[in-house]
Structures are given as C-alpha cells and as structure tokens.
Backbone of each chain as nested JSON, in Angstrom:
{
  "chains": [
    {"id": "A", "residues": [
      {"number": 1, "name": "MET", "atoms": {"N": [-10.162, 7.442, -23.393], "CA": [-9.066, 6.983, -22.518], "C": [-8.137, 6.036, -23.297]}},
      {"number": 2, "name": "ASP", "atoms": {"N": [-6.857, 6.352, -23.373], "CA": [-5.935, 5.481, -24.102], "C": [-5.488, 4.309, -23.216]}},
      {"number": 3, "name": "ALA", "atoms": {"N": [-4.716, 3.378, -23.803], "CA": [-4.346, 2.152, -23.096], "C": [-3.534, 2.45, -21.835]}},
      {"number": 4, "name": "THR", "atoms": {"N": [-2.635, 3.43, -21.92], "CA": [-1.789, 3.764, -20.766], "C": [-2.635, 4.274, -19.596]}},
      {"number": 5, "name": "MET", "atoms": {"N": [-3.586, 5.159, -19.903], "CA": [-4.457, 5.685, -18.846], "C": [-5.308, 4.577, -18.238]}},
      {"number": 6, "name": "LEU", "atoms": {"N": [-5.742, 3.645, -19.086], "CA": [-6.548, 2.525, -18.598], "C": [-5.734, 1.662, -17.635]}},
      {"number": 7, "name": "ILE", "atoms": {"N": [-4.461, 1.445, -17.974], "CA": [-3.575, 0.672, -17.093], "C": [-3.394, 1.402, -15.764]}},
      {"number": 8, "name": "GLY", "atoms": {"N": [-3.195, 2.721, -15.821], "CA": [-3.048, 3.521, -14.605], "C": [-4.308, 3.471, -13.75]}},
      {"number": 9, "name": "PHE", "atoms": {"N": [-5.465, 3.528, -14.409], "CA": [-6.742, 3.482, -13.693], "C": [-6.911, 2.126, -12.989]}},
      {"number": 10, "name": "CYS", "atoms": {"N": [-6.609, 1.025, -13.704], "CA": [-6.708, -0.321, -13.123], "C": [-5.712, -0.474, -11.971]}},
      {"number": 11, "name": "ALA", "atoms": {"N": [-4.509, 0.081, -12.149], "CA": [-3.473, 0.004, -11.112], "C": [-3.975, 0.666, -9.826]}},
      {"number": 12, "name": "GLY", "atoms": {"N": [-4.517, 1.862, -9.937], "CA": [-5.019, 2.589, -8.778], "C": [-6.182, 1.876, -8.113]}},
      {"number": 13, "name": "LEU", "atoms": {"N": [-7.054, 1.312, -8.942], "CA": [-8.211, 0.579, -8.424], "C": [-7.751, -0.635, -7.608]}},
      {"number": 14, "name": "LEU", "atoms": {"N": [-6.783, -1.397, -8.156], "CA": [-6.302, -2.609, -7.489], "C": [-5.592, -2.29, -6.169]}},
      {"number": 15, "name": "THR", "atoms": {"N": [-4.675, -1.301, -6.171], "CA": [-3.938, -1.005, -4.937], "C": [-4.874, -0.443, -3.867]}},
      {"number": 16, "name": "THR", "atoms": {"N": [-5.942, 0.235, -4.289], "CA": [-6.894, 0.775, -3.305], "C": [-7.798, -0.323, -2.739]}},
      {"number": 17, "name": "VAL", "atoms": {"N": [-8.415, -1.119, -3.62], "CA": [-9.372, -2.12, -3.113], "C": [-8.682, -3.289, -2.417]}},
      {"number": 18, "name": "SER", "atoms": {"N": [-7.352, -3.441, -2.621], "CA": [-6.641, -4.571, -2.005], "C": [-6.797, -4.575, -0.483]}},
      {"number": 19, "name": "PHE", "atoms": {"N": [-6.943, -3.375, 0.111], "CA": [-7.034, -3.324, 1.57], "C": [-8.411, -3.739, 2.102]}},
      {"number": 20, "name": "LEU", "atoms": {"N": [-9.396, -3.849, 1.223], "CA": [-10.737, -4.254, 1.677], "C": [-10.759, -5.695, 2.2]}},
      {"number": 21, "name": "PRO", "atoms": {"N": [-10.298, -6.712, 1.401], "CA": [-10.283, -8.076, 1.952], "C": [-9.397, -8.183, 3.194]}},
      {"number": 22, "name": "GLN", "atoms": {"N": [-8.348, -7.338, 3.257], "CA": [-7.487, -7.355, 4.447], "C": [-8.254, -6.924, 5.692]}},
      {"number": 23, "name": "VAL", "atoms": {"N": [-9.006, -5.827, 5.568], "CA": [-9.744, -5.327, 6.731], "C": [-10.849, -6.313, 7.125]}},
      {"number": 24, "name": "ILE", "atoms": {"N": [-11.487, -6.942, 6.138], "CA": [-12.512, -7.953, 6.448], "C": [-11.883, -9.094, 7.256]}},
      {"number": 25, "name": "ARG", "atoms": {"N": [-10.679, -9.55, 6.803], "CA": [-9.992, -10.622, 7.53], "C": [-9.598, -10.167, 8.94]}},
      {"number": 26, "name": "THR", "atoms": {"N": [-9.055, -8.943, 9.031], "CA": [-8.582, -8.436, 10.327], "C": [-9.742, -8.305, 11.318]}},
      {"number": 27, "name": "LEU", "atoms": {"N": [-10.898, -7.819, 10.839], "CA": [-12.05, -7.658, 11.725], "C": [-12.61, -9.018, 12.145]}},
      {"number": 28, "name": "ARG", "atoms": {"N": [-12.509, -10.019, 11.254], "CA": [-13.04, -11.348, 11.554], "C": [-12.141, -12.08, 12.547]}},
      {"number": 29, "name": "THR", "atoms": {"N": [-10.817, -12.028, 12.301], "CA": [-9.887, -12.761, 13.176], "C": [-9.53, -11.95, 14.422]}},
      {"number": 30, "name": "ARG", "atoms": {"N": [-9.771, -10.627, 14.379], "CA": [-9.366, -9.717, 15.46], "C": [-7.893, -9.868, 15.807]}},
      {"number": 31, "name": "SER", "atoms": {"N": [-7.08, -10.15, 14.788], "CA": [-5.649, -10.305, 14.989], "C": [-4.868, -9.554, 13.916]}},
      {"number": 32, "name": "ALA", "atoms": {"N": [-3.925, -8.745, 14.38], "CA": [-3.059, -8.03, 13.438], "C": [-1.61, -8.173, 13.897]}},
      {"number": 33, "name": "HIS", "atoms": {"N": [-1.357, -9.309, 14.584], "CA": [-0.044, -9.566, 15.187], "C": [1.076, -9.522, 14.164]}},
      {"number": 34, "name": "ASP", "atoms": {"N": [0.825, -10.061, 12.959], "CA": [1.882, -10.161, 11.943], "C": [2.194, -8.836, 11.256]}},
      {"number": 35, "name": "PHE", "atoms": {"N": [1.387, -7.803, 11.547], "CA": [1.663, -6.499, 10.943], "C": [2.701, -5.75, 11.763]}},
      {"number": 36, "name": "SER", "atoms": {"N": [3.624, -5.101, 11.074], "CA": [4.601, -4.232, 11.715], "C": [3.922, -2.916, 12.078]}},
      {"number": 37, "name": "ALA", "atoms": {"N": [4.022, -2.524, 13.375], "CA": [3.417, -1.265, 13.814], "C": [4.03, -0.097, 13.053]}},
      {"number": 38, "name": "LEU", "atoms": {"N": [5.342, -0.163, 12.83], "CA": [6.028, 0.916, 12.104], "C": [5.508, 1.011, 10.672]}},
      {"number": 39, "name": "MET", "atoms": {"N": [5.24, -0.157, 10.049], "CA": [4.674, -0.16, 8.699], "C": [3.326, 0.543, 8.684]}},
      {"number": 40, "name": "LEU", "atoms": {"N": [2.473, 0.223, 9.653], "CA": [1.137, 0.827, 9.696], "C": [1.219, 2.337, 9.91]}},
      {"number": 41, "name": "ILE", "atoms": {"N": [2.156, 2.774, 10.778], "CA": [2.318, 4.208, 11.061], "C": [2.814, 4.944, 9.812]}},
      {"number": 42, "name": "LEU", "atoms": {"N": [3.861, 4.384, 9.163], "CA": [4.427, 5.023, 7.968], "C": [3.409, 5.057, 6.826]}},
      {"number": 43, "name": "LEU", "atoms": {"N": [2.68, 3.937, 6.664], "CA": [1.696, 3.853, 5.585], "C": [0.553, 4.834, 5.823]}},
      {"number": 44, "name": "PHE", "atoms": {"N": [0.073, 4.905, 7.069], "CA": [-1.012, 5.841, 7.395], "C": [-0.561, 7.287, 7.168]}},
      {"number": 45, "name": "ALA", "atoms": {"N": [0.668, 7.602, 7.607], "CA": [1.208, 8.954, 7.419], "C": [1.327, 9.275, 5.927]}},
      {"number": 46, "name": "GLY", "atoms": {"N": [1.826, 8.298, 5.149], "CA": [1.987, 8.502, 3.709], "C": [0.657, 8.709, 3.004]}},
      {"number": 47, "name": "LEU", "atoms": {"N": [-0.342, 7.886, 3.346], "CA": [-1.664, 7.999, 2.721], "C": [-2.325, 9.321, 3.096]}},
      {"number": 48, "name": "THR", "atoms": {"N": [-2.103, 9.771, 4.351], "CA": [-2.648, 11.058, 4.791], "C": [-2.014, 12.202, 3.999]}},
      {"number": 49, "name": "LEU", "atoms": {"N": [-0.703, 12.105, 3.764], "CA": [-0.027, 13.135, 2.965], "C": [-0.52, 13.111, 1.511]}},
      {"number": 50, "name": "TRP", "atoms": {"N": [-0.778, 11.899, 0.953], "CA": [-1.362, 11.815, -0.393], "C": [-2.724, 12.508, -0.42]}},
      {"number": 51, "name": "PHE", "atoms": {"N": [-3.495, 12.31, 0.662], "CA": [-4.812, 12.94, 0.802], "C": [-4.664, 14.468, 0.765]}},
      {"number": 52, "name": "VAL", "atoms": {"N": [-3.705, 15.0, 1.534], "CA": [-3.45, 16.444, 1.583], "C": [-2.978, 16.94, 0.208]}},
      {"number": 53, "name": "TYR", "atoms": {"N": [-2.077, 16.149, -0.393], "CA": [-1.553, 16.491, -1.726], "C": [-2.696, 16.594, -2.746]}},
      {"number": 54, "name": "GLY", "atoms": {"N": [-3.615, 15.626, -2.71], "CA": [-4.758, 15.626, -3.612], "C": [-5.661, 16.825, -3.377]}},
      {"number": 55, "name": "ALA", "atoms": {"N": [-5.855, 17.172, -2.082], "CA": [-6.698, 18.326, -1.743], "C": [-6.068, 19.613, -2.278]}},
      {"number": 56, "name": "LEU", "atoms": {"N": [-4.736, 19.749, -2.101], "CA": [-4.03, 20.956, -2.558], "C": [-4.057, 21.07, -4.083]}},
      {"number": 57, "name": "ARG", "atoms": {"N": [-4.077, 19.907, -4.773], "CA": [-4.089, 19.914, -6.234], "C": [-5.505, 19.802, -6.803]}},
      {"number": 58, "name": "ASP", "atoms": {"N": [-6.504, 19.833, -5.902], "CA": [-7.91, 19.704, -6.333], "C": [-8.131, 18.445, -7.155]}},
      {"number": 59, "name": "ASP", "atoms": {"N": [-7.513, 17.336, -6.71], "CA": [-7.616, 16.068, -7.436], "C": [-8.501, 15.114, -6.622]}},
      {"number": 60, "name": "ALA", "atoms": {"N": [-9.761, 15.025, -7.006], "CA": [-10.745, 14.267, -6.226], "C": [-10.393, 12.784, -6.168]}},
      {"number": 61, "name": "ALA", "atoms": {"N": [-9.799, 12.233, -7.235], "CA": [-9.458, 10.806, -7.262], "C": [-8.401, 10.489, -6.203]}},
      {"number": 62, "name": "ILE", "atoms": {"N": [-7.382, 11.345, -6.107], "CA": [-6.317, 11.118, -5.118], "C": [-6.882, 11.271, -3.709]}},
      {"number": 63, "name": "VAL", "atoms": {"N": [-7.732, 12.296, -3.497], "CA": [-8.338, 12.525, -2.184], "C": [-9.176, 11.314, -1.766]}},
      {"number": 64, "name": "ALA", "atoms": {"N": [-10.056, 10.858, -2.674], "CA": [-11.0, 9.788, -2.327], "C": [-10.29, 8.458, -2.069]}},
      {"number": 65, "name": "THR", "atoms": {"N": [-9.398, 8.044, -2.994], "CA": [-8.776, 6.719, -2.856], "C": [-7.844, 6.669, -1.648]}},
      {"number": 66, "name": "ASN", "atoms": {"N": [-7.061, 7.741, -1.425], "CA": [-6.112, 7.707, -0.318], "C": [-6.799, 7.922, 1.028]}},
      {"number": 67, "name": "GLY", "atoms": {"N": [-7.859, 8.73, 1.054], "CA": [-8.627, 8.891, 2.281], "C": [-9.266, 7.573, 2.695]}},
      {"number": 68, "name": "PHE", "atoms": {"N": [-9.826, 6.879, 1.696], "CA": [-10.469, 5.588, 1.933], "C": [-9.449, 4.557, 2.442]}},
      {"number": 69, "name": "THR", "atoms": {"N": [-8.301, 4.467, 1.772], "CA": [-7.285, 3.489, 2.17], "C": [-6.714, 3.823, 3.55]}},
      {"number": 70, "name": "ALA", "atoms": {"N": [-6.522, 5.12, 3.84], "CA": [-6.016, 5.523, 5.158], "C": [-6.975, 5.064, 6.255]}},
      {"number": 71, "name": "ALA", "atoms": {"N": [-8.281, 5.174, 6.012], "CA": [-9.277, 4.74, 6.992], "C": [-9.171, 3.223, 7.229]}},
      {"number": 72, "name": "LEU", "atoms": {"N": [-8.961, 2.448, 6.145], "CA": [-8.828, 0.992, 6.269], "C": [-7.567, 0.631, 7.06]}},
      {"number": 73, "name": "VAL", "atoms": {"N": [-6.458, 1.329, 6.776], "CA": [-5.204, 1.076, 7.493], "C": [-5.381, 1.419, 8.98]}},
      {"number": 74, "name": "ALA", "atoms": {"N": [-6.166, 2.463, 9.282], "CA": [-6.428, 2.844, 10.675], "C": [-7.162, 1.726, 11.413]}},
      {"number": 75, "name": "VAL", "atoms": {"N": [-8.072, 1.021, 10.711], "CA": [-8.793, -0.104, 11.326], "C": [-7.807, -1.222, 11.701]}},
      {"number": 76, "name": "ILE", "atoms": {"N": [-6.868, -1.526, 10.798], "CA": [-5.861, -2.554, 11.083], "C": [-4.994, -2.116, 12.271]}},
      {"number": 77, "name": "GLY", "atoms": {"N": [-4.623, -0.823, 12.287], "CA": [-3.81, -0.282, 13.382], "C": [-4.537, -0.363, 14.717]}},
      {"number": 78, "name": "ALA", "atoms": {"N": [-5.833, -0.04, 14.712], "CA": [-6.627, -0.096, 15.947], "C": [-6.712, -1.534, 16.461]}},
      {"number": 79, "name": "THR", "atoms": {"N": [-6.857, -2.487, 15.523], "CA": [-6.913, -3.901, 15.918], "C": [-5.586, -4.321, 16.533]}},
      {"number": 80, "name": "LYS", "atoms": {"N": [-4.482, -3.871, 15.928], "CA": [-3.161, -4.221, 16.465], "C": [-2.959, -3.626, 17.859]}},
      {"number": 81, "name": "MET", "atoms": {"N": [-3.43, -2.397, 18.068], "CA": [-3.274, -1.769, 19.383], "C": [-4.063, -2.537, 20.452]}},
      {"number": 82, "name": "ARG", "atoms": {"N": [-5.22, -3.075, 20.067], "CA": [-6.036, -3.833, 21.026], "C": [-5.47, -5.226, 21.292]}},
      {"number": 83, "name": "SER", "atoms": {"N": [-5.046, -5.908, 20.195], "CA": [-4.707, -7.326, 20.324], "C": [-3.201, -7.596, 20.323]}},
      {"number": 84, "name": "GLY", "atoms": {"N": [-2.388, -6.59, 19.988], "CA": [-0.925, -6.741, 19.993], "C": [-0.382, -7.41, 18.753]}}
    ]},
    {"id": "B", "residues": [
      {"number": 1, "name": "MET", "atoms": {"N": [11.286, 23.321, -6.003], "CA": [10.142, 22.452, -5.632], "C": [9.205, 23.225, -4.7]}},
      {"number": 2, "name": "ASP", "atoms": {"N": [7.934, 23.357, -5.068], "CA": [7.009, 24.077, -4.191], "C": [6.492, 23.151, -3.079]}},
      {"number": 3, "name": "ALA", "atoms": {"N": [5.702, 23.74, -2.161], "CA": [5.255, 22.996, -0.98], "C": [4.413, 21.773, -1.371]}},
      {"number": 4, "name": "THR", "atoms": {"N": [3.553, 21.938, -2.376], "CA": [2.686, 20.824, -2.79], "C": [3.511, 19.654, -3.322]}},
      {"number": 5, "name": "MET", "atoms": {"N": [4.503, 19.947, -4.159], "CA": [5.355, 18.896, -4.697], "C": [6.138, 18.195, -3.591]}},
      {"number": 6, "name": "LEU", "atoms": {"N": [6.569, 18.993, -2.598], "CA": [7.325, 18.434, -1.472], "C": [6.44, 17.455, -0.686]}},
      {"number": 7, "name": "ILE", "atoms": {"N": [5.158, 17.835, -0.499], "CA": [4.211, 16.956, 0.198], "C": [4.019, 15.662, -0.599]}},
      {"number": 8, "name": "GLY", "atoms": {"N": [3.867, 15.791, -1.923], "CA": [3.713, 14.606, -2.773], "C": [4.935, 13.708, -2.713]}},
      {"number": 9, "name": "PHE", "atoms": {"N": [6.106, 14.323, -2.699], "CA": [7.355, 13.556, -2.631], "C": [7.45, 12.79, -1.307]}},
      {"number": 10, "name": "CYS", "atoms": {"N": [7.14, 13.485, -0.194], "CA": [7.17, 12.835, 1.125], "C": [6.125, 11.715, 1.186]}},
      {"number": 11, "name": "ALA", "atoms": {"N": [4.941, 11.958, 0.612], "CA": [3.871, 10.961, 0.607], "C": [4.345, 9.689, -0.09]}},
      {"number": 12, "name": "GLY", "atoms": {"N": [4.944, 9.832, -1.269], "CA": [5.432, 8.684, -2.034], "C": [6.538, 7.944, -1.299]}},
      {"number": 13, "name": "LEU", "atoms": {"N": [7.423, 8.722, -0.669], "CA": [8.531, 8.126, 0.082], "C": [7.989, 7.279, 1.238]}},
      {"number": 14, "name": "LEU", "atoms": {"N": [7.017, 7.821, 1.987], "CA": [6.461, 7.126, 3.151], "C": [5.72, 5.848, 2.751]}},
      {"number": 15, "name": "THR", "atoms": {"N": [4.845, 5.931, 1.737], "CA": [4.061, 4.747, 1.361], "C": [4.983, 3.656, 0.787]}},
      {"number": 16, "name": "THR", "atoms": {"N": [6.099, 4.065, 0.156], "CA": [7.025, 3.074, -0.39], "C": [7.865, 2.418, 0.715]}},
      {"number": 17, "name": "VAL", "atoms": {"N": [8.493, 3.245, 1.577], "CA": [9.389, 2.664, 2.594], "C": [8.628, 1.947, 3.701]}},
      {"number": 18, "name": "SER", "atoms": {"N": [7.301, 2.194, 3.81], "CA": [6.531, 1.552, 4.887], "C": [6.63, 0.02, 4.822]}},
      {"number": 19, "name": "PHE", "atoms": {"N": [6.809, -0.533, 3.611], "CA": [6.843, -1.993, 3.495], "C": [8.184, -2.584, 3.933]}},
      {"number": 20, "name": "LEU", "atoms": {"N": [9.199, -1.752, 4.124], "CA": [10.502, -2.266, 4.566], "C": [10.45, -2.85, 5.978]}},
      {"number": 21, "name": "PRO", "atoms": {"N": [9.976, -2.07, 6.998], "CA": [9.894, -2.676, 8.339], "C": [8.961, -3.89, 8.365]}},
      {"number": 22, "name": "GLN", "atoms": {"N": [7.943, -3.879, 7.473], "CA": [7.033, -5.035, 7.407], "C": [7.775, -6.295, 6.948]}},
      {"number": 23, "name": "VAL", "atoms": {"N": [8.573, -6.152, 5.889], "CA": [9.291, -7.323, 5.368], "C": [10.336, -7.802, 6.374]}},
      {"number": 24, "name": "ILE", "atoms": {"N": [10.99, -6.854, 7.066], "CA": [11.963, -7.244, 8.1], "C": [11.256, -8.067, 9.183]}},
      {"number": 25, "name": "ARG", "atoms": {"N": [10.071, -7.596, 9.608], "CA": [9.319, -8.338, 10.627], "C": [8.895, -9.718, 10.113]}},
      {"number": 26, "name": "THR", "atoms": {"N": [8.386, -9.741, 8.867], "CA": [7.89, -10.994, 8.283], "C": [9.014, -12.022, 8.15]}},
      {"number": 27, "name": "LEU", "atoms": {"N": [10.2, -11.565, 7.723], "CA": [11.328, -12.492, 7.564], "C": [11.815, -12.984, 8.92]}},
      {"number": 28, "name": "ARG", "atoms": {"N": [11.71, -12.135, 9.953], "CA": [12.176, -12.511, 11.295], "C": [11.217, -13.501, 11.94]}},
      {"number": 29, "name": "THR", "atoms": {"N": [9.912, -13.201, 11.867], "CA": [8.928, -14.063, 12.53], "C": [8.544, -15.262, 11.647]}},
      {"number": 30, "name": "ARG", "atoms": {"N": [8.839, -15.17, 10.343], "CA": [8.429, -16.202, 9.368], "C": [6.934, -16.482, 9.451]}},
      {"number": 31, "name": "SER", "atoms": {"N": [6.163, -15.457, 9.758], "CA": [4.717, -15.624, 9.863], "C": [4.002, -14.495, 9.121]}},
      {"number": 32, "name": "ALA", "atoms": {"N": [3.058, -14.875, 8.263], "CA": [2.255, -13.874, 7.561], "C": [0.789, -14.288, 7.636]}},
      {"number": 33, "name": "HIS", "atoms": {"N": [0.467, -15.009, 8.734], "CA": [-0.867, -15.561, 8.912], "C": [-1.959, -14.489, 8.867]}},
      {"number": 34, "name": "ASP", "atoms": {"N": [-1.676, -13.313, 9.464], "CA": [-2.704, -12.267, 9.567], "C": [-2.939, -11.522, 8.257]}},
      {"number": 35, "name": "PHE", "atoms": {"N": [-2.094, -11.803, 7.251], "CA": [-2.297, -11.142, 5.961], "C": [-3.338, -11.885, 5.146]}},
      {"number": 36, "name": "SER", "atoms": {"N": [-4.204, -11.123, 4.482], "CA": [-5.178, -11.696, 3.562], "C": [-4.466, -12.031, 2.249]}},
      {"number": 37, "name": "ALA", "atoms": {"N": [-4.586, -13.303, 1.798], "CA": [-3.954, -13.714, 0.54], "C": [-4.493, -12.883, -0.617]}},
      {"number": 38, "name": "LEU", "atoms": {"N": [-5.805, -12.621, -0.581], "CA": [-6.42, -11.825, -1.648], "C": [-5.848, -10.409, -1.674]}},
      {"number": 39, "name": "MET", "atoms": {"N": [-5.606, -9.846, -0.48], "CA": [-4.991, -8.515, -0.399], "C": [-3.616, -8.528, -1.053]}},
      {"number": 40, "name": "LEU", "atoms": {"N": [-2.822, -9.531, -0.74], "CA": [-1.46, -9.605, -1.294], "C": [-1.496, -9.754, -2.816]}},
      {"number": 41, "name": "ILE", "atoms": {"N": [-2.436, -10.571, -3.313], "CA": [-2.558, -10.783, -4.765], "C": [-2.981, -9.484, -5.463]}},
      {"number": 42, "name": "LEU", "atoms": {"N": [-4.025, -8.821, -4.92], "CA": [-4.517, -7.572, -5.527], "C": [-3.465, -6.475, -5.463]}},
      {"number": 43, "name": "LEU", "atoms": {"N": [-2.775, -6.39, -4.32], "CA": [-1.758, -5.35, -4.15], "C": [-0.594, -5.588, -5.107]}},
      {"number": 44, "name": "PHE", "atoms": {"N": [-0.146, -6.852, -5.208], "CA": [0.95, -7.182, -6.11], "C": [0.563, -6.877, -7.569]}},
      {"number": 45, "name": "ALA", "atoms": {"N": [-0.657, -7.262, -7.944], "CA": [-1.136, -6.983, -9.304], "C": [-1.197, -5.475, -9.558]}},
      {"number": 46, "name": "GLY", "atoms": {"N": [-1.698, -4.723, -8.58], "CA": [-1.799, -3.268, -8.724], "C": [-0.441, -2.609, -8.852]}},
      {"number": 47, "name": "LEU", "atoms": {"N": [0.505, -3.024, -8.008], "CA": [1.855, -2.444, -8.053], "C": [2.549, -2.793, -9.364]}},
      {"number": 48, "name": "THR", "atoms": {"N": [2.31, -4.017, -9.867], "CA": [2.891, -4.421, -11.153], "C": [2.323, -3.56, -12.285]}},
      {"number": 49, "name": "LEU", "atoms": {"N": [1.015, -3.285, -12.22], "CA": [0.412, -2.412, -13.23], "C": [0.949, -0.977, -13.124]}},
      {"number": 50, "name": "TRP", "atoms": {"N": [1.191, -0.488, -11.889], "CA": [1.808, 0.838, -11.732], "C": [3.195, 0.848, -12.373]}},
      {"number": 51, "name": "PHE", "atoms": {"N": [3.921, -0.273, -12.199], "CA": [5.257, -0.435, -12.789], "C": [5.169, -0.326, -14.315]}},
      {"number": 52, "name": "VAL", "atoms": {"N": [4.208, -1.044, -14.91], "CA": [4.011, -1.019, -16.366], "C": [3.609, 0.39, -16.816]}},
      {"number": 53, "name": "TYR", "atoms": {"N": [2.687, 1.005, -16.046], "CA": [2.235, 2.369, -16.341], "C": [3.418, 3.342, -16.357]}},
      {"number": 54, "name": "GLY", "atoms": {"N": [4.289, 3.22, -15.348], "CA": [5.467, 4.082, -15.269], "C": [6.4, 3.866, -16.452]}},
      {"number": 55, "name": "ALA", "atoms": {"N": [6.57, 2.593, -16.846], "CA": [7.443, 2.271, -17.985], "C": [6.873, 2.878, -19.27]}},
      {"number": 56, "name": "LEU", "atoms": {"N": [5.557, 2.755, -19.458], "CA": [4.911, 3.298, -20.66], "C": [5.001, 4.821, -20.708]}},
      {"number": 57, "name": "ARG", "atoms": {"N": [4.989, 5.459, -19.531], "CA": [5.06, 6.92, -19.469], "C": [6.482, 7.429, -19.285]}},
      {"number": 58, "name": "ASP", "atoms": {"N": [7.464, 6.506, -19.316], "CA": [8.872, 6.875, -19.11], "C": [9.071, 7.628, -17.802]}},
      {"number": 59, "name": "ASP", "atoms": {"N": [8.402, 7.166, -16.753], "CA": [8.484, 7.824, -15.445], "C": [9.29, 6.926, -14.509]}},
      {"number": 60, "name": "ALA", "atoms": {"N": [10.571, 7.272, -14.355], "CA": [11.491, 6.427, -13.591], "C": [11.077, 6.31, -12.123]}},
      {"number": 61, "name": "ALA", "atoms": {"N": [10.502, 7.38, -11.554], "CA": [10.113, 7.361, -10.143], "C": [9.009, 6.334, -9.908]}},
      {"number": 62, "name": "ILE", "atoms": {"N": [8.015, 6.289, -10.799], "CA": [6.912, 5.335, -10.655], "C": [7.423, 3.908, -10.858]}},
      {"number": 63, "name": "VAL", "atoms": {"N": [8.311, 3.718, -11.85], "CA": [8.881, 2.395, -12.111], "C": [9.656, 1.893, -10.89]}},
      {"number": 64, "name": "ALA", "atoms": {"N": [10.546, 2.748, -10.369], "CA": [11.44, 2.332, -9.284], "C": [10.673, 2.04, -7.996]}},
      {"number": 65, "name": "THR", "atoms": {"N": [9.791, 2.985, -7.573], "CA": [9.127, 2.813, -6.28], "C": [8.141, 1.639, -6.318]}},
      {"number": 66, "name": "ASN", "atoms": {"N": [7.4, 1.488, -7.417], "CA": [6.411, 0.411, -7.458], "C": [7.047, -0.943, -7.707]}},
      {"number": 67, "name": "GLY", "atoms": {"N": [8.139, -0.99, -8.485], "CA": [8.863, -2.239, -8.674], "C": [9.434, -2.727, -7.348]}},
      {"number": 68, "name": "PHE", "atoms": {"N": [10.011, -1.788, -6.598], "CA": [10.593, -2.096, -5.291], "C": [9.518, -2.615, -4.326]}},
      {"number": 69, "name": "THR", "atoms": {"N": [8.391, -1.894, -4.242], "CA": [7.325, -2.294, -3.321], "C": [6.72, -3.632, -3.741]}},
      {"number": 70, "name": "ALA", "atoms": {"N": [6.565, -3.866, -5.058], "CA": [6.029, -5.152, -5.527], "C": [6.927, -6.307, -5.08]}},
      {"number": 71, "name": "ALA", "atoms": {"N": [8.249, -6.097, -5.131], "CA": [9.197, -7.137, -4.699], "C": [9.022, -7.431, -3.208]}},
      {"number": 72, "name": "LEU", "atoms": {"N": [8.804, -6.372, -2.403], "CA": [8.617, -6.558, -0.954], "C": [7.312, -7.309, -0.673]}},
      {"number": 73, "name": "VAL", "atoms": {"N": [6.255, -6.958, -1.393], "CA": [4.965, -7.64, -1.215], "C": [5.097, -9.119, -1.614]}},
      {"number": 74, "name": "ALA", "atoms": {"N": [5.919, -9.394, -2.649], "CA": [6.139, -10.783, -3.072], "C": [6.806, -11.596, -1.956]}},
      {"number": 75, "name": "VAL", "atoms": {"N": [7.707, -10.962, -1.198], "CA": [8.368, -11.648, -0.079], "C": [7.331, -12.039, 0.982]}},
      {"number": 76, "name": "ILE", "atoms": {"N": [6.415, -11.102, 1.295], "CA": [5.359, -11.388, 2.276], "C": [4.472, -12.529, 1.752]}},
      {"number": 77, "name": "GLY", "atoms": {"N": [4.133, -12.489, 0.457], "CA": [3.304, -13.531, -0.154], "C": [3.984, -14.892, -0.111]}},
      {"number": 78, "name": "ALA", "atoms": {"N": [5.289, -14.922, -0.385], "CA": [6.038, -16.185, -0.359], "C": [6.049, -16.76, 1.054]}},
      {"number": 79, "name": "THR", "atoms": {"N": [6.196, -15.873, 2.051], "CA": [6.178, -16.322, 3.449], "C": [4.81, -16.9, 3.799]}},
      {"number": 80, "name": "LYS", "atoms": {"N": [3.757, -16.238, 3.338], "CA": [2.403, -16.739, 3.625], "C": [2.17, -18.102, 2.965]}},
      {"number": 81, "name": "MET", "atoms": {"N": [2.673, -18.26, 1.74], "CA": [2.498, -19.552, 1.057], "C": [3.206, -20.675, 1.8]}},
      {"number": 82, "name": "ARG", "atoms": {"N": [4.362, -20.371, 2.394], "CA": [5.115, -21.387, 3.146], "C": [4.481, -21.686, 4.497]}},
      {"number": 83, "name": "SER", "atoms": {"N": [4.081, -20.581, 5.201], "CA": [3.685, -20.758, 6.605], "C": [2.171, -20.705, 6.809]}},
      {"number": 84, "name": "GLY", "atoms": {"N": [1.414, -20.299, 5.792], "CA": [-0.049, -20.26, 5.9], "C": [-0.573, -19.024, 6.571]}}
    ]}
  ]
}
C-alpha cells in the first residue's frame, strides 16, 4: 500500500467511525434537537445510494462502511423523531 | 454515464449537500449542544484527509466536495466551542 492509499484508507476510517461517538452521545442524552431533519434525510439517502453503488460495483468496503454509517444516522433520526 | 456512475454521482451530491441545511440551522439557532465534539473532530480530520487524498490523486471532485464539507463541519465545531 503506497502513501496515497494509506491516506485514503485513514480518511475513510475517520469519516465512518466519527458517527460512533455521536450515536453514543445521542442515545445517552436522548436529544437530537440541534440536528437538521433535512440534513439527516439527505445524508441517509446519500449513504444508502453509496451502499447501492458499492453493491453494483462489488465493492465490499463501500457497502460495509456506508451501510454501517447509514444505520448510525438512522438512530439519530429516530431519536429526533421521538424527541423533536 | 452509465446507471452505476449516475448512482455514485447522486450519492456524492447528497452526502455533500446534506451539511448545508445543517449549517443553516446551526447558524440560526447558534446551538450545537447535541453534537459530539469527538464526532466533529474525527469527521473534520477525515474530510481533511479525503481532501489531501484527492489532491495527491489529482481528483478535483474529491478535493472540492470534501474541502467544502470540511468547511461546513468547521462552522458547526466553532458554534459548539462558543455555545457548548
């Protein structure tokens, strides 16, 4: 793996795992008031399309990371729907 | 452009523009309390690395979309630092 690929790998890892501490906070506080509902909808739709794109291209990394992140965003969305 | 590329293009467009309504909301309410600071730091670091990755690969689309999103995430982070 060359330096550029390593940077890309770290980039993908960071943007994917970033939503984990967010979901932990959201589940603990049970508040997602500061999140824009439109942001959550657009982000979930985008991540779902990345998931489909990865499936069509047989790219397991894209499928796994975007499927995982979409699930985390859905948790934040569900909290917002309950708590406003 | 085939169907798969079109899906990838729409996916990238959605995940990038999703942060726009979020920043509009954050600037209006001046509140980012529900955001995890660690999430913002990891996401900003990841997007910055995607920016560097795009620059190294001479990929203008990756540079532009991730640079733009990193700037939006920085606005949310600055609001959180001010308002807690």
